[in-house]
C-alpha positions as CSV (number, residue, x, y, z in Angstrom):
1,M,0.0,0.0,0.0
2,S,2.9,2.4,0.8
3,F,4.3,1.8,-2.7
4,V,0.9,2.4,-4.4
5,I,0.5,5.7,-2.5
6,F,4.0,6.7,-3.3
7,I,3.4,6.1,-7.0
8,F,0.1,8.0,-6.8
9,I,1.9,11.0,-5.1
10,L,4.8,10.9,-7.6
11,S,2.3,10.8,-10.5
12,I,0.5,13.8,-9.2
13,L,3.7,15.8,-8.9
14,I,4.7,14.8,-12.5
15,L,1.3,15.5,-13.9
16,V,1.2,19.0,-12.3
17,H,4.7,19.8,-13.7
18,E,3.9,18.6,-17.2
19,W,0.5,20.3,-17.1
20,G,2.2,23.6,-16.5
21,H,4.2,23.1,-19.8
22,F,1.1,21.8,-21.6
23,I,-1.4,24.5,-20.8
24,T,1.1,27.4,-21.4
25,A,2.1,25.9,-24.7
26,R,-1.6,25.7,-25.7
27,K,-2.2,29.3,-24.6
28,C,0.8,30.5,-26.6
29,G,-0.6,28.7,-29.7
30,V,1.8,25.8,-29.8
31,K,0.4,22.4,-30.8
32,V,1.0,19.7,-28.2
33,E,1.4,16.4,-30.0
34,Q,1.8,14.2,-26.9
35,F,1.3,14.4,-23.1
36,A,2.8,11.4,-21.4
37,L,2.9,10.2,-17.9
38,G,5.9,7.9,-17.5
39,F,8.6,6.7,-19.9
40,G,9.2,3.6,-21.9
41,P,6.6,1.4,-23.7
42,K,3.1,3.0,-24.0
43,L,0.4,1.1,-22.0
44,F,-2.6,2.9,-23.4
45,G,-3.6,6.3,-24.7
46,W,-6.4,8.4,-26.3
47,M,-6.7,11.4,-28.5
48,H,-8.3,14.7,-27.5
49,D,-8.3,18.0,-29.3
50,G,-5.3,17.1,-31.4
51,T,-3.1,15.8,-28.4
52,E,-2.4,12.1,-27.6
53,F,-2.6,11.5,-23.9
54,C,-0.9,8.3,-22.8
55,L,0.4,6.3,-19.9
56,C,3.8,4.6,-20.1
57,A,5.2,1.7,-18.3
58,I,7.9,3.4,-16.2
59,P,6.1,5.9,-13.8
60,L,9.3,7.8,-13.0
61,G,8.7,11.0,-15.1
62,G,6.8,12.4,-18.0
63,F,7.0,14.6,-21.0
64,V,5.1,17.0,-23.2
65,K,6.0,16.7,-26.9
66,M,5.3,19.9,-28.8
67,A,5.3,20.4,-32.5
68,G,8.5,21.8,-33.9
69,D,10.4,21.5,-30.5
70,E,13.5,20.3,-32.3
71,R,15.2,23.1,-34.3
72,E,16.4,20.8,-37.1
73,K,12.9,19.5,-37.6
74,C,11.0,22.8,-37.3
75,A,9.2,23.5,-40.6
76,G,8.3,27.0,-39.7
77,S,4.5,26.6,-39.1
78,S,2.9,29.1,-36.8
79,D,1.9,26.4,-34.3
80,E,5.4,25.1,-33.8
81,Y,7.5,25.7,-30.7
82,F,10.6,27.2,-32.3
83,T,8.5,29.7,-34.3
84,K,7.5,31.4,-31.1
85,S,9.4,34.3,-29.5
86,A,12.1,33.8,-26.9
87,G,9.7,35.2,-24.3
88,Q,6.9,32.8,-25.1
89,R,9.3,29.8,-25.2
90,A,10.8,30.8,-21.9
91,L,7.3,31.1,-20.4
92,I,6.4,27.6,-21.6
93,I,9.5,26.2,-20.0
94,L,9.2,28.2,-16.8
95,M,5.6,27.2,-16.0
96,G,6.5,23.6,-15.3
97,P,8.5,24.5,-12.2
98,V,6.2,27.3,-11.3
99,V,3.2,25.1,-10.9
100,N,5.2,22.8,-8.8
101,L,6.0,25.7,-6.5
102,I,2.3,26.6,-6.5
103,L,1.4,23.1,-5.4
104,A,4.0,23.1,-2.7
105,Y,2.6,26.5,-1.5
106,V,-1.0,25.1,-1.4
107,C,0.2,22.0,0.5
108,F,1.9,24.1,3.2
109,W,-1.2,26.4,3.4
110,V,-3.5,23.4,4.0
111,V,-1.1,22.0,6.6
112,F,-1.0,25.2,8.6
113,M,-4.8,25.5,8.5
114,I,-5.7,21.8,9.5
115,G,-3.0,21.8,12.1
116,Y,0.1,19.6,12.7
117,V,1.5,18.0,15.9
118,D,4.1,20.4,17.3
119,M,6.7,17.9,18.6
120,D,8.7,20.6,20.4
121,L,5.7,21.8,22.4
122,S,4.3,18.3,23.0
123,S,7.6,17.1,24.3
124,Q,7.8,20.1,26.7
125,R,4.6,18.8,28.4
126,V,6.4,15.6,29.2
127,A,9.5,17.7,29.6
128,P,12.6,16.1,30.9
129,I,10.9,14.3,33.7
130,V,11.9,10.6,33.9
131,G,8.7,8.5,33.3
132,Q,10.4,5.2,32.5
133,V,13.6,3.5,33.7
134,L,14.4,0.2,31.9
135,D,15.6,-2.7,34.1
136,H,19.4,-3.3,34.0
137,S,19.9,-0.1,32.0
138,P,22.8,2.5,32.6
139,A,20.1,4.8,34.1
140,Q,19.0,2.3,36.6
141,Q,22.6,1.4,37.6
142,A,23.4,5.1,38.0
143,G,20.4,5.6,40.4
144,L,18.0,7.6,38.2
145,K,14.4,7.2,39.6
146,L,10.9,7.9,38.2
147,G,10.0,11.5,38.6
148,D,13.5,12.8,38.5
149,K,13.8,16.0,36.4
150,I,17.0,16.1,34.3
151,L,18.4,19.6,34.5
152,S,21.6,19.3,32.5
153,I,24.0,16.9,30.8
154,N,27.7,17.7,30.7
155,G,26.8,21.3,31.7
156,H,24.2,21.8,28.9
157,P,20.9,22.8,30.3
158,I,17.9,20.7,29.3
159,G,14.7,22.4,28.3
160,H,12.7,19.5,27.0
161,W,12.9,15.8,26.1
162,L,14.1,16.3,22.5
163,E,17.2,18.2,23.7
164,L,17.9,15.3,26.2
165,Q,17.7,12.8,23.3
166,D,20.0,14.8,21.1
167,L,22.7,15.3,23.8
168,I,22.7,11.6,24.6
169,T,22.7,10.2,21.1
170,G,25.3,12.8,20.0
171,S,27.6,12.3,22.9
172,T,31.1,10.9,22.3
173,G,32.7,10.6,25.8
174,N,32.6,7.4,27.9
175,T,30.4,9.0,30.6
176,L,27.8,11.7,30.9
177,A,27.6,14.1,33.9
178,L,23.9,14.6,34.8
179,T,22.3,17.0,37.2
180,V,18.8,16.0,38.3
181,E,16.2,17.5,40.6
182,R,14.7,15.2,43.1
183,A,12.5,16.3,46.0
184,H,13.5,19.9,45.4
185,Q,17.2,19.0,45.7
186,D,19.9,18.9,42.9
187,I,21.7,15.6,42.6
188,S,24.8,15.0,40.5
189,M,25.6,11.6,39.0
190,T,27.5,10.0,36.0
191,I,26.1,7.6,33.5
192,T,27.9,5.4,30.9
193,P,25.7,5.3,27.8
194,Q,25.0,2.0,26.2
195,E,25.6,1.6,22.4
196,T,22.9,-0.2,20.6
197,D,21.8,-0.8,17.0
198,Q,18.8,1.2,15.7
199,K,17.1,1.2,12.3
200,D,16.4,4.6,10.7
201,I,13.5,5.3,8.3
202,F,15.4,3.8,5.5
203,G,15.7,0.5,7.3
204,R,19.4,0.8,7.8
205,E,21.0,0.0,11.1
206,H,23.1,2.7,13.0
207,I,24.9,2.6,16.3
208,T,23.3,5.0,18.8
209,R,23.8,5.7,22.4
210,R,21.1,5.3,25.1
211,I,20.8,5.4,28.9
212,G,17.6,3.5,29.2
213,V,15.0,6.2,30.2
214,G,11.8,7.3,28.7
215,P,9.4,10.4,29.1
216,M,6.2,10.4,31.0
217,P,3.6,8.6,28.9
218,I,1.1,10.6,27.0
219,N,-2.3,9.4,28.4
220,N,-4.7,11.7,26.7
221,A,-5.2,14.1,23.8
222,K,-4.5,17.2,25.9
223,D,-0.8,16.2,26.2
224,I,-0.5,16.4,22.3
225,V,-0.1,20.0,21.0
226,V,-1.6,20.6,17.6
227,T,-0.7,23.9,16.1
228,R,-3.0,25.5,13.5
229,Y,-3.5,29.0,12.1
230,G,-6.4,30.8,10.5
231,V,-6.8,31.1,6.7
232,V,-5.0,34.4,6.3
233,E,-2.2,33.7,8.8
234,S,-1.7,30.3,7.1
235,F,-1.3,32.0,3.8
236,G,1.7,34.0,5.2
237,K,3.1,31.0,7.0
238,A,3.0,28.9,3.8
239,G,5.0,31.5,2.0
240,E,7.6,31.6,4.8
241,E,7.9,27.8,4.7
242,L,8.3,27.7,0.9
243,W,10.9,30.5,1.1
244,S,12.8,28.6,3.9
245,I,12.9,25.4,1.9
246,T,14.1,27.1,-1.2
247,V,16.9,28.9,0.6
248,K,17.9,25.7,2.4
249,T,17.9,23.7,-0.8
250,Y,20.0,26.1,-2.8
251,S,22.4,26.5,0.1
252,A,22.8,22.7,0.3
253,L,23.5,22.6,-3.4
254,Y,26.1,25.3,-3.2
255,E,27.7,23.6,-0.2
256,M,27.9,20.3,-2.2
257,A,29.4,22.2,-5.2
258,I,32.2,23.6,-3.1
259,G,32.8,20.4,-1.1
260,A,31.5,21.7,2.2
261,R,28.8,19.0,2.2
262,S,28.8,15.4,0.9
263,P,26.9,14.9,-2.3
264,K,25.7,11.6,-0.9
265,E,23.2,13.7,1.2
266,A,21.2,14.2,-2.1
267,M,18.1,12.0,-2.1
268,G,16.6,10.3,-5.1
269,I,13.4,8.5,-5.8
270,V,14.3,5.5,-3.6
271,G,14.9,7.8,-0.7
272,M,11.7,9.6,-1.4
273,F,9.8,6.3,-1.1
274,F,11.1,5.6,2.4
275,V,10.4,9.2,3.5
276,I,6.8,8.9,2.2
277,K,6.5,5.5,3.9
278,F,7.6,7.0,7.2
279,A,5.3,10.0,6.8
280,L,2.3,7.7,6.3
281,T,2.9,6.4,9.9
282,I,2.7,9.9,11.3
283,G,-0.5,11.3,9.7
284,F,-2.1,13.2,6.8
285,A,-0.7,16.6,7.7
286,F,2.9,15.2,7.8
287,V,2.4,13.5,4.5
288,L,1.0,16.6,2.9
289,H,4.0,18.6,4.2
290,I,6.4,16.1,2.7
291,V,4.5,16.3,-0.6
292,G,5.0,20.1,-0.5
293,I,8.7,19.7,0.1
294,I,9.1,17.2,-2.7
295,S,7.1,19.4,-5.1
296,A,9.3,22.4,-4.2
297,S,12.5,20.3,-4.6
298,L,11.3,19.1,-8.0
299,A,10.9,22.7,-9.1
300,I,14.2,23.8,-7.7
301,F,16.1,20.9,-9.2
302,N,14.5,21.5,-12.6
303,L,15.6,25.1,-12.6
304,L,19.3,24.2,-12.5
305,P,21.0,25.5,-15.7
306,V,21.7,22.1,-17.2
307,I,20.2,20.6,-20.3
308,P,17.8,18.7,-20.5
309,L,16.4,20.3,-17.3
310,D,14.1,23.3,-17.7
311,G,16.7,25.6,-16.3
312,G,19.1,24.5,-19.0
313,H,16.6,25.5,-21.7
314,L,16.0,28.8,-20.0
315,F,19.7,29.4,-20.0
316,L,20.0,28.9,-23.7
317,I,17.0,31.1,-24.4
318,G,18.7,33.8,-22.3
319,L,21.9,33.4,-24.3
320,E,19.8,33.7,-27.5
321,K,18.3,36.9,-26.2
322,L,21.6,38.4,-25.3
323,R,23.3,37.5,-28.6
324,G,20.3,38.4,-30.7
325,K,20.4,35.0,-32.3
326,A,20.3,31.3,-31.4
327,L,23.5,29.3,-31.0
328,S,24.7,27.2,-34.0
329,M,23.0,23.9,-34.4
330,K,26.3,22.1,-33.8
331,T,26.9,24.0,-30.5
332,D,23.3,23.4,-29.4
333,Q,23.6,19.7,-30.0
334,F,27.0,19.5,-28.2
335,I,25.6,21.3,-25.2
336,A,22.5,19.0,-25.2
337,R,24.7,15.8,-25.3
338,T,27.0,17.1,-22.6
339,G,24.1,18.0,-20.3
340,F,22.3,14.8,-20.9
341,T,25.5,12.9,-20.0
342,L,25.8,14.9,-16.8
343,I,22.2,14.2,-15.8
344,I,22.6,10.5,-16.4
345,M,25.8,10.4,-14.3
346,L,24.0,12.4,-11.6
347,A,21.0,10.1,-11.7
348,L,23.3,7.0,-11.3
349,F,25.2,8.6,-8.5
350,V,21.9,9.5,-6.6
351,F,20.6,5.9,-7.2
352,Y,23.9,4.6,-5.7
353,S,23.6,6.9,-2.7
354,D,20.0,5.8,-2.1
355,F,20.9,2.2,-2.3
356,E,23.8,2.8,0.0
357,R,21.5,4.7,2.4
358,I,19.2,1.8,2.7
359,G,22.0,-0.7,3.1
360,L,21.6,-2.5,-0.2
361,I,25.2,-1.8,-1.3
362,D,26.6,-3.4,1.9
363,K,24.3,-6.4,1.4
364,V,25.5,-6.9,-2.2
365,V,29.2,-6.6,-1.2
366,K,28.7,-9.1,1.6
367,L,26.9,-11.5,-0.8
368,Y,29.8,-11.3,-3.3
369,K,32.4,-11.8,-0.6
370,G,30.4,-14.8,0.7
371,M,30.5,-16.2,-2.8
372,G,34.2,-15.7,-3.0
373,L,33.9,-13.3,-6.0
């Protein structure tokens, strides 16, 4: 079911993107010969108003085939793509990413209106008061008791449970120095965290550090904080969220380009599936928020100035406008081939990173070693 929902969400994002190209091309008087969801062999299709709409076997993309969208094959008819002005062609290309940004904005708007669980505020209501102590755990051995309020770890003050988790899992020393409040008295103690294996949302095991305590249990709905805003305020919050995601994404891409961040942090379609699968366990609002993030990311990625991405075509149109004429056919074809090669290499790298992230690469390596290959 998770896979079916993921394919449905991915299809919606692709349809929205391609619809942006399609409707703008039609408005600009360009004939659209084919509107396809997916790649590869055609499963079925139908004709409507001069356009063939079809579903293809591989649901990992889509395309809009416009009349005369290849310069060498453009016959000069008024309904062909390359007979239109540079401005019209740029608008046709730009509207694909634009509608993805609009979809992301709408998703965020709805999330802020219907409300989402505020993990920070919820955790403060079960704020660093020990509600569970596991038997034979480092916490029990150190003397932690139910009802103890953890004030600090290694001198860092604790405001709520999430800070406590971060400091314990992120610690590197052998022991932790805790200050707890018990019966209105401050008590100091040291705890040696226990290293255990834990699976992340991708199903891959990681070593994490634990002391064997848990928060006070949430017994009723009033302990869960749901944050929601009115229609107008949500409108502004959605804009802030979209802007924040855009800035963070471009900052991350820049840091990857200069080597300040590992390119392996980039997530592809396999990683997206596991994120959506995890989001489904949280709730509708979280899923909708993730859909908004993916839609915005799709727009941002497509605006990169590399052929065959939309940003690459916009870059060439900009050059054409500056020069007063298009690049030579030979140069145009060289740029297209180079860009396509780069995108294929990038796609392969992202797939590899995704497979490594979910532990598939390690399993394959172990399998080959076990076979003596």
